[in-house]
Residue frames as a rotation matrix with the C-alpha (Angstrom) as fourth column:
MET 1
-0.350 -0.937 -0.008 5.14
0.887 -0.329 -0.324 -17.15
0.301 -0.121 0.946 -21.75
SER 2
0.617 0.510 -0.599 4.86
0.718 -0.677 0.164 -14.04
-0.322 -0.531 -0.784 -19.62
HIS 3
0.162 -0.535 0.829 6.16
0.498 -0.681 -0.536 -10.55
0.852 0.500 0.156 -20.45
LEU 4
0.526 -0.131 -0.840 8.09
0.833 -0.119 0.540 -9.13
-0.171 -0.984 0.046 -17.46
LEU 5
0.604 -0.420 0.677 9.58
-0.041 -0.865 -0.500 -5.67
0.796 0.275 -0.540 -16.91
LEU 6
0.367 -0.576 -0.730 12.74
0.927 0.289 0.238 -5.58
0.074 -0.765 0.640 -14.80
LEU 7
0.826 -0.119 0.551 13.66
-0.094 -0.993 -0.075 -2.16
0.556 0.010 -0.831 -13.27
THR 8
0.606 -0.723 -0.333 17.41
0.749 0.378 0.544 -2.09
-0.267 -0.579 0.770 -12.27
LYS 9
0.881 -0.381 -0.281 20.18
-0.392 -0.920 0.021 0.49
-0.267 0.092 -0.959 -12.07
SER 10
0.023 -0.878 0.479 22.84
-0.120 0.473 0.873 -2.09
-0.993 -0.077 -0.094 -12.81
THR 11
-0.001 -0.126 -0.992 24.22
-0.995 -0.098 0.014 -2.81
-0.099 0.987 -0.125 -16.33
GLN 12
-0.799 -0.312 0.514 23.88
-0.333 0.942 0.054 -6.53
-0.500 -0.128 -0.856 -15.62
SER 13
-0.706 0.572 -0.418 21.67
-0.260 0.340 0.904 -8.87
0.659 0.746 -0.091 -17.49
SER 14
0.294 0.905 0.306 18.24
-0.815 0.070 0.575 -10.01
0.499 -0.419 0.759 -16.11
VAL 15
0.609 -0.097 -0.788 19.84
0.254 0.964 0.078 -13.49
0.752 -0.247 0.611 -15.33
GLU 16
-0.510 -0.854 -0.108 22.65
0.393 -0.119 -0.912 -11.80
0.765 -0.507 0.396 -13.24
VAL 17
-0.531 0.367 0.764 19.96
-0.733 -0.651 -0.197 -9.90
0.425 -0.664 0.615 -11.16
LEU 18
0.148 0.649 0.746 17.73
-0.852 0.467 -0.237 -12.93
-0.502 -0.601 0.622 -10.76
PRO 19
-0.761 -0.642 -0.094 19.41
-0.588 0.622 0.517 -16.19
-0.274 0.448 -0.851 -11.93
ALA 20
-0.388 0.630 0.673 16.10
0.223 0.773 -0.594 -18.22
-0.894 -0.081 -0.441 -11.90
LEU 21
0.406 0.664 -0.627 14.95
-0.429 -0.468 -0.773 -16.22
-0.807 0.583 0.095 -14.90
ALA 22
-0.436 -0.661 -0.611 17.41
-0.880 0.170 0.444 -18.09
-0.190 0.731 -0.656 -17.08
LEU 23
-0.983 0.023 0.182 15.50
0.020 1.000 -0.017 -21.28
-0.182 -0.013 -0.983 -16.53
LEU 24
-0.221 0.975 0.002 12.13
0.421 0.098 -0.902 -19.89
-0.880 -0.198 -0.433 -17.34
PRO 25
-0.421 -0.031 0.906 10.59
0.901 0.098 0.422 -19.11
-0.102 0.995 -0.014 -20.77
HIS 26
0.530 0.643 -0.553 9.58
0.637 -0.732 -0.241 -15.47
-0.560 -0.225 -0.798 -19.97
HIS 27
0.180 -0.426 0.887 10.34
0.742 -0.533 -0.406 -12.45
0.645 0.731 0.221 -22.07
VAL 28
0.352 -0.167 -0.921 12.20
0.811 -0.436 0.390 -9.95
-0.467 -0.884 -0.018 -19.90
LYS 29
0.404 -0.232 0.885 12.64
0.547 -0.714 -0.437 -6.33
0.733 0.661 -0.161 -20.75
ILE 30
-0.188 -0.566 -0.803 15.23
0.974 -0.215 -0.076 -4.29
-0.129 -0.796 0.591 -18.74
LEU 31
0.472 0.305 0.827 14.36
0.432 -0.898 0.085 -0.65
0.769 0.317 -0.555 -17.89
PRO 32
-0.602 -0.694 0.395 16.02
-0.009 -0.489 -0.872 1.97
0.799 -0.529 0.288 -15.72
ALA 33
-0.377 0.409 -0.831 14.95
0.895 0.393 -0.212 1.88
0.240 -0.824 -0.514 -12.06
GLU 34
-0.917 0.236 -0.323 12.74
-0.105 -0.921 -0.375 5.00
-0.386 -0.309 0.869 -12.13
ALA 35
-0.175 0.973 0.149 8.89
0.313 0.199 -0.929 5.40
-0.934 -0.116 -0.339 -12.32
SER 36
0.191 0.287 -0.939 9.03
-0.684 -0.647 -0.337 7.45
-0.704 0.706 0.073 -15.59
ALA 37
-0.822 -0.543 -0.173 10.45
-0.515 0.578 0.633 4.26
-0.243 0.609 -0.755 -17.40
LEU 38
-0.640 0.614 0.462 6.99
0.533 0.788 -0.309 2.75
-0.553 0.049 -0.832 -17.33
ILE 39
-0.158 0.618 -0.770 5.40
-0.335 -0.767 -0.547 5.54
-0.929 0.172 0.328 -19.23
ASP 40
0.192 0.097 -0.977 6.25
-0.981 0.002 -0.193 4.21
-0.017 0.995 0.095 -22.68
ALA 41
-0.719 -0.536 0.441 6.88
-0.571 0.819 0.065 0.66
-0.396 -0.205 -0.895 -21.49
PRO 42
-0.552 0.553 -0.625 5.00
-0.385 0.496 0.779 -2.20
0.740 0.670 -0.061 -23.21
GLN 43
0.525 0.737 0.425 2.23
-0.781 0.218 0.585 -4.04
0.339 -0.639 0.690 -21.28
ALA 44
-0.683 -0.701 -0.204 3.63
-0.458 0.629 -0.628 -6.64
0.569 -0.336 -0.751 -18.76
ASP 45
0.282 0.666 -0.691 2.30
0.177 0.671 0.720 -9.41
0.943 -0.326 0.072 -16.71
ALA 46
0.784 -0.096 -0.613 4.49
0.617 0.009 0.787 -8.33
-0.070 -0.995 0.066 -13.81
VAL 47
0.636 -0.589 0.499 7.00
-0.310 -0.787 -0.533 -5.69
0.707 0.184 -0.683 -12.86
LEU 48
0.558 -0.533 -0.635 10.26
0.810 0.515 0.280 -6.81
0.178 -0.671 0.720 -11.06
VAL 49
0.814 -0.323 0.482 12.26
-0.350 -0.936 -0.038 -4.24
0.463 -0.138 -0.876 -9.13
ASP 50
0.171 -0.865 -0.472 15.96
0.463 0.493 -0.737 -4.85
0.870 -0.092 0.485 -8.38
GLY 51
0.769 0.150 0.622 16.20
-0.408 -0.634 0.657 -4.18
0.493 -0.759 -0.427 -4.63
ARG 52
0.567 -0.659 -0.494 19.62
0.720 0.688 -0.093 -5.76
0.401 -0.303 0.865 -3.98
HIS 53
-0.539 -0.823 -0.180 21.21
0.816 -0.457 -0.354 -2.41
0.209 -0.338 0.918 -3.32
ASP 54
-0.973 0.090 0.210 20.23
-0.115 -0.988 -0.106 1.09
0.198 -0.127 0.972 -1.93
LEU 55
-0.581 0.773 -0.254 17.12
0.806 0.590 -0.047 0.10
0.114 -0.232 -0.966 -0.03
ALA 56
-0.381 0.428 -0.819 16.14
0.319 -0.771 -0.551 3.58
-0.868 -0.471 0.157 0.82
GLN 57
-0.653 0.111 -0.749 15.87
-0.667 -0.554 0.499 4.51
-0.360 0.825 0.436 -2.95
VAL 58
-0.924 0.277 -0.263 14.24
0.086 0.822 0.563 1.24
0.372 0.497 -0.784 -3.69
ARG 59
-0.494 0.723 -0.482 11.55
0.773 0.112 -0.625 1.84
-0.398 -0.682 -0.614 -1.10
SER 60
-0.404 0.335 -0.851 10.86
-0.180 -0.942 -0.285 5.26
-0.897 0.038 0.441 -2.57
LEU 61
-0.814 -0.012 -0.581 10.55
-0.581 0.046 0.812 3.81
0.017 0.999 -0.044 -6.04
THR 62
-0.773 0.583 -0.251 8.16
0.510 0.805 0.303 1.04
0.379 0.106 -0.919 -5.19
ARG 63
-0.389 0.654 -0.649 6.01
0.498 -0.443 -0.745 3.61
-0.775 -0.613 -0.153 -3.24
VAL 64
-0.464 0.139 -0.875 5.88
-0.585 -0.789 0.185 5.85
-0.665 0.598 0.448 -6.33
LEU 65
-0.925 0.150 -0.350 5.16
-0.211 0.564 0.799 2.98
0.317 0.812 -0.490 -8.65
ARG 66
-0.633 0.742 -0.221 2.19
0.761 0.544 -0.353 2.09
-0.142 -0.392 -0.909 -6.49
THR 67
-0.227 0.606 -0.762 0.69
0.223 -0.730 -0.646 5.54
-0.948 -0.317 0.031 -6.77
THR 68
-0.719 -0.098 -0.688 0.83
-0.600 -0.412 0.686 5.47
-0.351 0.906 0.237 -10.52
GLY 69
0.311 0.949 0.055 -1.99
-0.784 0.289 -0.550 2.92
-0.538 0.128 0.833 -10.66
ILE 70
-0.683 -0.656 -0.322 0.18
-0.729 0.590 0.346 -0.02
-0.037 0.471 -0.881 -11.89
GLU 71
0.318 0.944 -0.091 -2.05
-0.947 0.313 -0.068 -2.76
-0.036 0.108 0.994 -13.19
CYS 72
0.494 -0.232 -0.838 0.12
-0.089 0.945 -0.315 -5.78
0.865 0.230 0.446 -12.78
PRO 73
0.909 -0.144 -0.391 1.86
0.416 0.332 0.846 -7.39
0.008 -0.932 0.362 -9.73
LEU 74
0.523 -0.773 0.358 4.91
-0.562 -0.629 -0.538 -5.44
0.641 0.080 -0.763 -8.43
ILE 75
0.924 -0.236 -0.300 7.54
0.352 0.830 0.432 -7.86
0.147 -0.505 0.850 -7.14
LEU 76
0.683 -0.687 0.249 10.68
-0.714 -0.699 0.031 -6.69
0.153 -0.199 -0.968 -5.29
ILE 77
0.581 -0.581 -0.570 13.96
0.267 0.798 -0.540 -8.73
0.769 0.161 0.619 -5.64
LEU 78
0.683 -0.273 0.677 15.84
-0.678 -0.582 0.449 -8.74
0.271 -0.766 -0.582 -2.37
THR 79
-0.359 -0.842 -0.402 18.85
-0.255 0.503 -0.826 -10.20
0.898 -0.194 -0.396 -0.59
GLU 80
-0.046 0.288 -0.956 18.55
0.794 0.591 0.140 -11.83
0.606 -0.753 -0.256 2.81
GLY 81
-0.799 -0.319 -0.510 19.51
0.566 -0.685 -0.458 -8.51
-0.204 -0.655 0.728 4.37
GLY 82
-0.896 0.440 0.063 16.85
-0.364 -0.807 0.464 -6.66
0.255 0.393 0.884 2.51
LEU 83
-0.215 0.808 -0.549 14.24
0.215 0.587 0.780 -9.17
0.953 0.050 -0.300 3.35
ALA 84
-0.386 -0.018 -0.922 14.74
0.901 0.209 -0.381 -8.31
0.200 -0.978 -0.064 7.02
VAL 85
-0.764 0.025 -0.645 13.75
0.284 -0.884 -0.371 -4.71
-0.580 -0.467 0.668 6.60
ALA 86
-0.860 0.494 0.125 11.14
0.004 -0.239 0.971 -4.70
0.510 0.836 0.203 3.84
ALA 87
-0.738 0.665 -0.115 7.70
0.117 -0.043 -0.992 -3.62
-0.664 -0.746 -0.046 5.08
ALA 88
-0.107 0.842 0.529 4.11
0.932 0.270 -0.241 -3.67
-0.345 0.468 -0.814 3.74
ASP 89
0.616 0.407 -0.674 4.09
0.207 -0.910 -0.360 0.25
-0.760 0.082 -0.645 3.36
TRP 90
-0.500 -0.849 -0.171 6.71
-0.006 -0.194 0.981 -0.10
-0.866 0.491 0.092 0.64
GLY 91
0.112 0.724 -0.681 3.89
-0.766 -0.374 -0.523 -0.83
-0.633 0.580 0.512 -1.81
MET 92
-0.711 -0.308 -0.632 5.08
-0.656 0.615 0.438 -4.04
0.254 0.726 -0.639 -3.48
ASP 93
0.411 0.883 -0.226 2.74
-0.804 0.468 0.368 -7.05
0.431 0.030 0.902 -3.93
ASP 94
0.988 -0.151 0.016 5.40
0.131 0.899 0.417 -9.60
-0.077 -0.410 0.909 -3.05
VAL 95
0.371 -0.929 0.012 9.09
-0.883 -0.348 0.315 -10.17
-0.288 -0.127 -0.949 -2.48
ILE 96
0.981 -0.174 -0.087 11.43
0.143 0.950 -0.278 -12.86
0.131 0.260 0.957 -3.80
LEU 97
0.484 -0.875 -0.023 15.07
-0.172 -0.121 0.978 -13.60
-0.858 -0.469 -0.209 -2.80
VAL 98
0.273 -0.488 -0.829 17.78
-0.944 -0.303 -0.132 -13.47
-0.187 0.818 -0.543 -5.40
THR 99
-0.702 -0.667 0.249 18.47
-0.678 0.733 0.053 -17.09
-0.217 -0.132 -0.967 -4.55
ALA 100
0.102 0.920 0.378 14.98
-0.572 0.365 -0.735 -18.31
-0.814 -0.141 0.563 -5.32
GLY 101
-0.730 -0.322 0.603 14.67
0.221 0.723 0.654 -21.19
-0.646 0.611 -0.457 -7.69
PRO 102
-0.907 0.391 -0.158 12.59
-0.284 -0.289 0.914 -21.20
0.312 0.874 0.373 -10.97
ALA 103
-0.500 0.781 -0.374 9.76
0.623 0.624 0.472 -23.13
0.602 0.003 -0.799 -9.46
GLU 104
-0.240 0.250 -0.938 9.36
0.846 -0.420 -0.329 -20.46
-0.476 -0.872 -0.110 -6.67
LEU 105
-0.806 -0.100 -0.583 9.58
-0.131 -0.931 0.341 -17.62
-0.577 0.351 0.737 -9.05
GLU 106
-0.829 0.546 -0.119 7.04
0.011 0.230 0.973 -19.19
0.559 0.806 -0.197 -11.36
ALA 107
-0.263 0.758 -0.597 4.64
0.908 0.403 0.112 -19.81
0.326 -0.513 -0.794 -8.43
ARG 108
-0.394 0.106 -0.913 4.94
0.566 -0.755 -0.332 -16.24
-0.724 -0.647 0.238 -7.19
LEU 109
-0.950 0.032 -0.310 4.30
-0.258 -0.637 0.726 -14.80
-0.174 0.770 0.614 -10.59
ARG 110
-0.651 0.728 -0.217 1.32
0.300 0.509 0.807 -17.01
0.698 0.460 -0.549 -11.13
LEU 111
-0.146 0.564 -0.812 -0.22
0.989 0.074 -0.126 -16.23
-0.011 -0.822 -0.569 -7.63
GLY 112
-0.613 -0.097 -0.784 0.39
0.330 -0.933 -0.142 -12.55
-0.718 -0.345 0.604 -7.99
VAL 113
-0.904 0.395 -0.163 -1.42
-0.296 -0.305 0.905 -12.37
0.308 0.867 0.393 -11.37
GLY 114
-0.399 0.808 -0.433 -4.24
0.552 0.589 0.590 -14.50
0.732 -0.004 -0.681 -9.87
ARG 115
-0.339 0.220 -0.915 -4.58
0.860 -0.321 -0.396 -12.27
-0.381 -0.921 -0.080 -6.70
LEU 116
-0.837 -0.023 -0.546 -4.79
-0.118 -0.968 0.222 -9.12
-0.534 0.250 0.808 -8.92
ALA 117
-0.785 0.596 -0.168 -7.47
-0.070 0.184 0.980 -10.71
0.615 0.782 -0.103 -11.05
GLN 118
-0.232 0.707 -0.668 -9.49
0.895 0.424 0.137 -11.54
0.381 -0.566 -0.731 -7.98
ALA 119
-0.535 -0.036 -0.844 -9.01
0.566 -0.757 -0.326 -8.03
-0.628 -0.652 0.426 -6.60
LYS 120
-0.951 0.241 -0.195 -10.32
-0.308 -0.674 0.672 -6.53
0.031 0.699 0.715 -9.89
ASP 121
-0.444 0.848 -0.290 -13.39
0.293 0.443 0.847 -8.80
0.847 0.291 -0.445 -9.75
ALA 122
-0.184 0.411 -0.893 -13.99
0.982 0.033 -0.187 -7.87
-0.047 -0.911 -0.409 -6.06
GLY 123
-0.913 -0.213 -0.349 -13.68
0.221 -0.975 0.016 -4.12
-0.343 -0.063 0.937 -7.07
ALA 124
-0.734 0.610 0.298 -17.00
0.261 -0.152 0.953 -4.39
0.627 0.778 -0.048 -8.83
ASP 125
0.347 0.830 -0.436 -18.97
0.752 0.032 0.659 -4.19
0.561 -0.557 -0.613 -5.58
ASP 126
0.007 -0.428 0.904 -16.60
-0.118 -0.898 -0.424 -1.42
0.993 -0.104 -0.056 -4.12
SER 127
0.872 0.363 -0.328 -16.73
0.211 0.327 0.921 -3.15
0.442 -0.872 0.208 -0.74
HIS 128
0.239 -0.869 -0.434 -13.09
0.970 0.230 0.073 -2.44
0.036 -0.439 0.898 -0.21
ILE 129
-0.545 -0.345 0.764 -13.50
0.462 -0.884 -0.070 1.34
0.700 0.315 0.641 -0.70
ILE 130
0.000 0.439 -0.899 -14.24
0.935 -0.319 -0.156 3.70
-0.355 -0.840 -0.410 2.26
SER 131
-0.536 -0.185 0.824 -15.47
0.581 -0.789 0.201 7.10
0.612 0.586 0.530 1.15
ALA 132
0.451 0.649 -0.612 -16.29
0.893 -0.320 0.318 9.96
0.010 -0.690 -0.724 3.55
SER 133
0.785 -0.063 -0.617 -15.87
0.190 -0.922 0.336 13.77
-0.590 -0.381 -0.712 3.62
GLY 134
0.739 -0.521 -0.427 -13.59
-0.660 -0.436 -0.612 13.84
0.133 0.734 -0.666 0.52
LEU 135
-0.262 -0.886 0.384 -11.50
-0.881 0.382 0.280 10.98
-0.395 -0.264 -0.880 1.84
VAL 136
0.720 0.451 -0.528 -11.24
-0.651 0.702 -0.289 7.72
0.240 0.552 0.799 -0.16
VAL 137
-0.175 -0.778 0.604 -9.47
-0.865 0.414 0.283 4.82
-0.471 -0.473 -0.745 1.36
ASP 138
0.477 0.275 -0.834 -8.85
-0.752 0.620 -0.226 1.75
0.455 0.735 0.503 -0.80
ASP 139
0.443 -0.309 0.842 -8.06
-0.656 0.529 0.539 -1.37
-0.611 -0.791 0.032 1.19
VAL 140
0.901 -0.118 0.417 -7.04
0.338 0.794 -0.505 -3.32
-0.272 0.596 0.756 -1.92
THR 141
0.541 -0.672 0.506 -4.40
0.420 -0.305 -0.855 -0.92
0.728 0.675 0.118 -3.19
TYR 142
0.236 -0.348 -0.907 -3.51
0.947 -0.125 0.295 0.42
-0.216 -0.929 0.300 0.20
THR 143
-0.702 -0.334 0.629 -3.96
0.538 -0.828 0.160 4.00
0.467 0.451 0.760 -1.01
ALA 144
0.061 0.735 -0.675 -5.71
0.872 -0.368 -0.322 6.96
-0.485 -0.569 -0.664 0.72
LYS 145
-0.644 -0.229 0.730 -6.75
0.622 -0.711 0.327 10.14
0.444 0.665 0.601 -1.13
LEU 146
-0.099 0.584 -0.806 -8.15
0.738 -0.500 -0.453 13.31
-0.668 -0.639 -0.382 0.18
GLU 147
0.593 0.437 -0.676 -9.84
-0.172 -0.752 -0.636 15.64
-0.786 0.494 -0.371 -2.33
ASN 148
0.975 -0.220 0.026 -7.99
0.103 0.346 -0.933 13.63
0.196 0.912 0.360 -5.07
ARG 149
0.264 -0.935 0.236 -4.66
-0.853 -0.341 -0.396 14.25
0.451 -0.097 -0.887 -3.31
THR 150
0.491 -0.148 -0.858 -2.78
0.240 0.970 -0.030 10.98
0.837 -0.191 0.512 -2.50
LEU 151
0.822 -0.155 0.548 -1.72
-0.566 -0.333 0.754 10.84
0.065 -0.930 -0.361 1.15
ASP 152
-0.014 -0.852 -0.523 1.87
-0.348 0.495 -0.796 9.58
0.937 0.171 -0.303 1.79
LEU 153
0.602 0.399 0.691 1.07
-0.778 0.101 0.620 7.33
0.177 -0.911 0.371 4.76
THR 154
-0.681 -0.719 0.143 3.04
-0.729 0.645 -0.229 4.73
0.072 -0.260 -0.963 6.61
PHE 155
-0.632 0.431 -0.644 1.46
0.111 0.873 0.474 1.27
0.767 0.228 -0.600 7.03
LYS 156
-0.561 0.399 -0.725 0.22
0.826 0.221 -0.518 2.01
-0.047 -0.890 -0.454 10.60
GLU 157
-0.805 0.278 -0.524 -0.96
-0.207 -0.959 -0.191 5.41
-0.556 -0.045 0.830 9.67
PHE 158
-0.643 0.585 -0.494 -3.01
-0.571 0.062 0.818 4.00
0.510 0.808 0.295 6.84
GLU 159
-0.552 0.426 -0.717 -4.42
0.551 0.832 0.070 1.20
0.626 -0.356 -0.693 9.19
LEU 160
-0.750 0.218 -0.624 -5.32
0.530 -0.366 -0.765 3.77
-0.395 -0.905 0.159 11.76
LEU 161
-0.690 0.478 -0.543 -7.06
-0.599 -0.799 0.057 6.17
-0.407 0.365 0.837 9.38
LYS 162
-0.631 0.496 -0.596 -8.89
-0.304 0.549 0.779 3.25
0.713 0.673 -0.196 7.73
PHE 163
-0.670 0.279 -0.688 -10.07
0.664 0.641 -0.386 1.95
0.333 -0.715 -0.615 11.00
LEU 164
-0.678 0.382 -0.628 -11.44
0.216 -0.713 -0.667 5.25
-0.703 -0.588 0.400 12.25
ALA 165
-0.675 0.464 -0.574 -13.06
-0.733 -0.512 0.448 6.07
-0.086 0.723 0.685 8.83
GLN 166
-0.723 0.438 -0.535 -14.88
0.101 0.833 0.545 2.58
0.684 0.339 -0.646 8.93
HIS 167
-0.143 0.680 -0.719 -16.61
0.963 0.262 0.056 3.69
0.226 -0.685 -0.693 12.08
PRO 168
-0.594 -0.129 0.794 -17.49
0.179 -0.984 -0.026 7.39
0.785 0.127 0.607 11.72
GLY 169
0.132 0.634 0.762 -18.65
-0.555 -0.590 0.587 9.06
0.821 -0.500 0.274 14.85
ARG 170
0.868 0.142 -0.476 -17.75
0.241 0.718 0.654 6.15
0.434 -0.682 0.589 17.09
VAL 171
0.458 -0.716 0.527 -15.27
-0.808 -0.583 -0.090 7.00
0.371 -0.385 -0.845 19.82
PHE 172
0.700 -0.363 -0.615 -12.37
0.350 0.925 -0.148 4.58
0.623 -0.112 0.774 20.56
THR 173
0.872 -0.486 0.054 -10.07
-0.241 -0.330 0.913 4.69
-0.426 -0.809 -0.405 23.49
ARG 174
0.225 -0.886 -0.405 -6.39
-0.973 -0.185 -0.135 4.65
0.045 0.424 -0.904 22.95
GLN 175
-0.497 -0.389 0.776 -6.25
-0.542 0.837 0.072 1.10
-0.677 -0.385 -0.627 24.34
GLN 176
0.467 0.729 0.500 -8.99
0.063 0.536 -0.842 -0.05
-0.882 0.425 0.204 21.88
LEU 177
0.833 -0.203 -0.516 -6.99
-0.549 -0.430 -0.717 1.50
-0.077 0.880 -0.469 19.01
LEU 178
-0.233 -0.947 0.222 -3.87
-0.936 0.280 0.215 -0.22
-0.266 -0.158 -0.951 20.12
GLN 179
-0.335 0.149 0.930 -5.69
-0.127 0.971 -0.202 -3.57
-0.933 -0.186 -0.307 19.99
GLU 180
0.681 0.714 0.159 -7.52
0.113 0.113 -0.987 -2.97
-0.723 0.691 -0.004 16.76
VAL 181
0.895 -0.343 -0.286 -4.65
-0.429 -0.485 -0.762 -1.43
0.123 0.805 -0.581 14.75
TRP 182
-0.031 -0.998 0.049 -1.44
-0.972 0.019 -0.233 -2.65
0.232 -0.055 -0.971 16.36
GLY 183
0.114 0.158 -0.981 -2.72
-0.177 0.975 0.136 -5.98
0.978 0.158 0.139 17.63
TYR 184
0.923 0.355 0.147 -2.99
-0.223 0.182 0.958 -7.72
0.313 -0.917 0.248 20.95
ASP 185
0.622 -0.742 -0.249 0.67
0.782 0.582 0.222 -8.65
-0.020 -0.333 0.943 21.01
TYR 186
0.063 -0.615 0.786 1.86
0.343 -0.726 -0.596 -5.11
0.937 0.308 0.165 20.91
PHE 187
0.217 -0.101 -0.971 3.46
0.968 0.151 0.201 -4.05
0.127 -0.983 0.131 24.20
GLY 188
-0.703 -0.517 0.487 4.06
0.486 -0.850 -0.201 -0.36
0.518 0.096 0.850 23.49
GLY 189
-0.677 0.469 -0.568 2.29
0.418 -0.390 -0.820 2.38
-0.606 -0.792 0.068 25.43
THR 190
0.343 0.914 0.219 -0.84
0.858 -0.210 -0.469 4.37
-0.383 0.349 -0.856 24.39
ARG 191
0.124 -0.359 -0.925 1.41
-0.098 -0.932 0.348 7.30
-0.987 0.047 -0.151 23.59
THR 192
-0.798 -0.417 0.436 2.05
0.324 0.312 0.893 5.56
-0.508 0.854 -0.114 20.26
VAL 193
0.025 0.900 0.435 -1.61
0.991 0.036 -0.132 6.30
-0.134 0.434 -0.891 19.30
ASP 194
0.639 0.248 -0.728 -1.24
0.332 -0.943 -0.029 10.01
-0.694 -0.223 -0.685 20.11
VAL 195
-0.263 -0.902 -0.343 1.82
-0.116 -0.324 0.939 10.19
-0.958 0.287 -0.019 18.05
HIS 196
-0.753 0.112 0.648 0.28
0.632 0.396 0.666 8.53
-0.182 0.912 -0.369 14.95
VAL 197
0.371 0.928 -0.035 -2.80
0.889 -0.366 -0.275 10.78
-0.268 0.071 -0.961 15.30
ARG 198
0.386 -0.329 -0.862 -0.61
-0.009 -0.936 0.353 13.86
-0.923 -0.128 -0.364 15.28
ARG 199
-0.697 -0.714 0.072 1.20
0.005 0.095 0.995 12.71
-0.717 0.694 -0.062 12.22
LEU 200
-0.404 0.658 0.635 -2.05
0.899 0.415 0.142 11.84
-0.170 0.628 -0.760 10.47
ARG 201
0.576 0.681 -0.452 -3.51
0.627 -0.723 -0.289 15.23
-0.523 -0.117 -0.844 11.17
ALA 202
-0.058 -0.690 -0.722 -0.39
-0.236 -0.693 0.681 16.90
-0.970 0.210 -0.123 9.76
LYS 203
-0.894 -0.338 0.292 -0.69
0.172 0.343 0.923 14.92
-0.413 0.876 -0.249 6.52
LEU 204
-0.079 0.958 0.277 -4.36
0.972 0.136 -0.194 15.64
-0.223 0.254 -0.941 6.23
GLY 205
-0.633 -0.360 0.685 -3.60
0.536 -0.842 0.052 19.27
0.558 0.401 0.727 6.43
ALA 206
-0.994 0.068 -0.087 -5.02
0.016 -0.690 -0.724 22.26
-0.109 -0.721 0.685 8.18
ASP 207
-0.455 0.857 -0.244 -8.31
-0.855 -0.342 0.391 22.25
0.251 0.386 0.887 6.29
HIS 208
0.269 0.669 -0.693 -9.02
-0.527 0.704 0.476 18.56
0.807 0.237 0.542 7.15
GLU 209
-0.772 -0.607 -0.186 -7.16
-0.160 0.470 -0.868 17.68
0.615 -0.641 -0.460 10.36
THR 210
-0.499 0.629 0.596 -10.63
-0.838 -0.175 -0.518 17.93
-0.222 -0.757 0.614 12.15
LEU 211
0.140 0.489 -0.861 -11.60
-0.669 0.687 0.282 14.70
0.730 0.537 0.423 10.43
ILE 212
-0.170 -0.247 -0.954 -9.91
0.557 0.774 -0.300 13.01
0.813 -0.583 0.006 13.42
GLY 213
0.342 0.478 0.809 -11.62
-0.380 -0.717 0.584 14.37
0.859 -0.507 -0.064 16.47
THR 214
-0.784 -0.555 -0.279 -10.42
0.090 0.344 -0.935 14.21
0.614 -0.758 -0.220 20.15
VAL 215
0.515 0.855 0.060 -12.85
-0.025 -0.055 0.998 13.30
0.857 -0.516 -0.007 22.79
ARG 216
-0.146 -0.669 0.728 -11.23
-0.740 -0.415 -0.529 14.61
0.657 -0.616 -0.435 26.00
ASN 217
-0.335 -0.203 0.920 -10.25
-0.893 0.379 -0.242 12.01
-0.299 -0.903 -0.309 28.51
VAL 218
0.546 0.586 0.599 -11.53
-0.390 0.810 -0.438 9.31
-0.742 0.006 0.670 26.32
GLY 219
-0.113 -0.609 0.785 -9.92
0.552 0.618 0.559 8.88
-0.826 0.497 0.267 22.86
TYR 220
-0.740 -0.149 -0.656 -10.52
-0.420 -0.659 0.624 9.62
-0.525 0.738 0.425 19.20
ARG 221
0.059 0.818 0.572 -13.16
0.436 0.495 -0.752 9.40
-0.898 0.293 -0.327 16.53
PHE 222
-0.818 -0.179 0.547 -13.62
0.575 -0.268 0.773 10.07
0.008 0.947 0.322 12.75
VAL 223
-0.220 0.716 -0.662 -15.78
0.184 -0.636 -0.749 13.22
-0.958 -0.286 0.008 12.35
ALA 224
-0.256 0.220 0.941 -17.69
0.952 0.227 0.205 13.21
-0.169 0.949 -0.268 9.18
ALA 225
-0.985 -0.136 0.111 -18.32
0.158 -0.961 0.227 16.47
0.076 0.241 0.967 7.45
LYS 226
-0.592 0.802 -0.078 -21.66
-0.278 -0.295 -0.914 18.13
-0.756 -0.520 0.398 7.97
ARG 227
-0.145 0.448 -0.882 -22.71
-0.989 -0.075 0.125 17.44
-0.011 0.891 0.454 4.39
ASP 228
-0.683 -0.161 -0.712 -22.07
-0.308 0.948 0.081 13.73
0.662 0.274 -0.697 4.90
ALA 229
-0.929 0.363 -0.074 -24.02
0.181 0.272 -0.945 13.67
-0.323 -0.891 -0.318 8.23
ALA 230
-0.320 0.862 -0.394 -26.95
-0.663 -0.501 -0.557 15.43
-0.677 0.083 0.731 6.59
ARG 231
-0.231 0.186 -0.955 -26.96
-0.859 0.423 0.290 12.95
0.458 0.887 0.062 3.62
ASP 232
-0.884 -0.114 -0.453 -26.92
0.048 0.942 -0.333 9.99
0.464 -0.316 -0.827 6.02
THR 233
-0.765 0.639 -0.079 -29.88
-0.052 -0.184 -0.982 11.46
-0.642 -0.747 0.174 7.94
ALA 234
-0.077 0.742 -0.666 -31.87
-0.949 -0.259 -0.179 11.87
-0.305 0.618 0.724 4.65
ASP 235
-0.547 -0.133 -0.827 -31.12
-0.544 0.807 0.230 8.35
0.636 0.575 -0.514 3.75
VAL 236
-0.970 0.186 -0.159 -32.44
0.242 0.646 -0.724 7.02
-0.032 -0.740 -0.671 6.99
ASN 237
-0.443 0.854 -0.272 -35.59
-0.142 -0.366 -0.920 9.17
-0.885 -0.369 0.284 6.80
ALA 238
-0.632 0.231 -0.740 -36.26
-0.775 -0.198 0.600 8.27
-0.008 0.953 0.304 3.16
């Protein structure tokens, strides 16, 4: 039997929020739909968030929960309408429809816990972490921190920053960035890249916006700080 936390603003029971819970032998504790509710909450195998109403507030909540370092799967309960607008940058690990049956719910819980365990095992080699010039990008938790400050990035902003940081010093044309970050099936113009770079620089701040350098008439590159470049040279010459 798993221990689940259900975050909801309604006064309904857990069964009314997600009927499939009535057919499973899990212990469910209902908490207010706010990040502070987890401070004194007991350990849980998964956190369920009631996303049936007020999607803008639910999106903010799941994003905040992700930045708290939650150590169990975060699953968002949605209606059909909510499923159409939910995006990866909301921070949840999985979504489930309110109409899902007990077998599907049980499978999602089991798979979510399993994926998290695998991610923790993979974390031992730090291969999913990119670190350069005070920037730390974690590909598993989809978080980016700059000088220990968490950056509030959209999914595409995160992907663009990650890709550039993975190839420090290498110059990419706007078309190459569209293909690598947005995908070959994206039909938007290269102006999209310029807009995302401008937003990224704003979020990096005036002291760090130069991490993303412009190569005139060519494209963009990740510019490592001088201390990082000197260290890399020393490593090569060692």
